[in-house]
C-alpha positions in Angstrom: -18.1 11.6 13.9 -15.1 9.3 14.4 -16.0 5.6 15.1 -15.6 4.2 18.6 -13.5 1.2 17.5 -12.5 -0.4 14.3 -13.8 -3.9 13.8 -12.7 -6.5 11.2 -15.5 -8.8 10.1 -14.2 -11.9 8.3 -17.1 -13.7 6.7 -18.0 -15.2 3.3 -21.7 -15.1 4.2 -23.3 -11.9 2.8 -26.3 -12.0 5.2 -24.0 -12.1 8.2 -21.9 -9.2 6.8 -24.9 -7.0 6.0 -26.6 -7.7 9.4 -23.6 -7.2 11.6 -22.3 -4.2 9.6 -25.7 -2.4 10.0 -25.8 -3.1 13.7 -22.2 -2.2 14.4 -22.2 1.0 12.3 -25.5 2.2 13.9 -23.8 1.8 17.3 -20.8 3.9 16.2 -18.2 1.2 15.3 -16.2 1.3 12.1 -16.5 -2.0 10.2 -14.2 -3.4 7.6 -15.6 -6.6 6.1 -13.6 -9.1 4.1 -14.5 -12.6 2.8 -11.2 -14.5 3.1 -8.4 -15.0 5.6 -5.8 -13.6 3.1 -7.8 -10.4 2.8 -8.0 -10.2 6.6 -4.3 -10.5 6.9 -3.8 -7.6 4.4 -6.3 -5.4 6.4 -4.5 -6.2 9.7 -1.1 -5.1 8.2 -2.5 -1.9 6.7 -5.1 -0.6 9.2 -5.4 -0.2 13.0 -8.0 -2.8 14.1 -9.4 -3.1 17.6 -11.3 -6.4 17.4 -11.7 -9.3 14.9 -15.0 -11.2 14.4 -14.3 -14.3 12.4 -17.1 -16.3 10.9 -15.7 -19.8 10.8 -18.8 -21.6 9.3 -17.5 -21.7 5.7 -13.8 -21.9 6.5 -11.9 -25.2 6.7 -11.7 -26.6 10.2 -14.4 -24.3 11.5 -12.0 -21.3 11.3 -9.6 -22.6 14.0 -6.6 -22.5 11.6 -7.7 -19.0 10.3 -7.9 -17.8 13.9 -4.4 -19.1 14.7 -3.0 -17.4 11.6 -4.7 -14.1 12.3 -3.5 -14.2 16.0 0.0 -14.9 14.7 -0.2 -11.7 12.7 -1.8 -9.5 15.4 -1.6 -11.3 18.8 -2.7 -8.2 20.7 -6.1 -7.9 18.9 -9.0 -9.7 20.6 -10.6 -12.3 18.3 -14.2 -13.7 18.5 -14.8 -16.9 16.6 -18.3 -17.6 15.4 -18.9 -21.2 14.5 -21.4 -24.0 14.3 -19.8 -26.4 16.8 -17.5 -25.5 19.7 -14.0 -26.2 18.5 -10.8 -26.2 20.5 -10.3 -22.5 20.7 -6.7 -22.1 21.6 -6.2 -19.0 19.4 -9.6 -17.3 19.7 -10.3 -15.1 22.8 -14.0 -16.0 22.7 -16.4 -18.4 20.8 -20.1 -17.9 20.0 -22.5 -20.2 18.3 -23.4 -18.6 15.0 -27.1 -19.5 15.0 -27.8 -19.0 18.7 -26.5 -15.4 19.0 -28.6 -12.4 18.2 -27.0 -9.2 16.8 -27.8 -7.5 20.2 -26.0 -10.2 22.1 -23.0 -10.0 19.7 -22.9 -6.2 20.2 -22.7 -6.7 24.0 -19.9 -9.3 23.5 -18.0 -6.9 21.3 -18.4 -4.1 23.8 -16.9 -6.3 26.5 -14.1 -7.6 24.4 -13.1 -4.3 22.9 -13.1 -2.7 26.4 -10.5 -5.1 27.7 -7.0 -3.6 27.9 -4.1 -5.8 27.2 -0.8 -5.3 29.0 0.1 -2.4 31.3 -1.3 1.0 30.9 0.7 3.6 29.0 2.9 5.7 31.2 2.6 3.4 34.2 5.6 1.5 35.5 5.4 -1.4 37.7 7.3 -0.9 41.0 8.2 -4.0 43.0 9.0 -3.3 46.6 11.1 -6.0 48.2 11.0 -5.8 52.0 14.3 -5.7 53.8 14.9 -8.6 56.1 15.3 -7.9 59.8 18.6 -9.6 61.0 17.0 -10.3 64.4 14.2 -12.4 62.9 16.5 -14.5 60.6 17.3 -18.0 61.9 19.9 -20.4 60.5 
């Protein structure tokens, strides 16, 4: 069976990786786990990823700079930043507290974030209709 979506889990914490990998794969998601930002950048360039989960607890600056760098590489991919304290999340699409979220809540967050579509639908063109002005209603 083909996975629903491909997730990239960036975390140096083995407990986080094993817990989330188990939960996500049981629910049908494909999970690629890496420990560093450089490895995540390599995965983003080689594979089609639908969502990034970034554990910023052990990264410098709480993962904010890593989130910005990953969004620079793949701006269309939603990114969830897990951290200890709420940073200025200008690059991440969502933030969760690492110790206050359960795997079930994280799974719900991932379902919502991966279901969001970015940009116009394929094959649909936006048509703008400009109404014509009635000369009788125009005033100088």
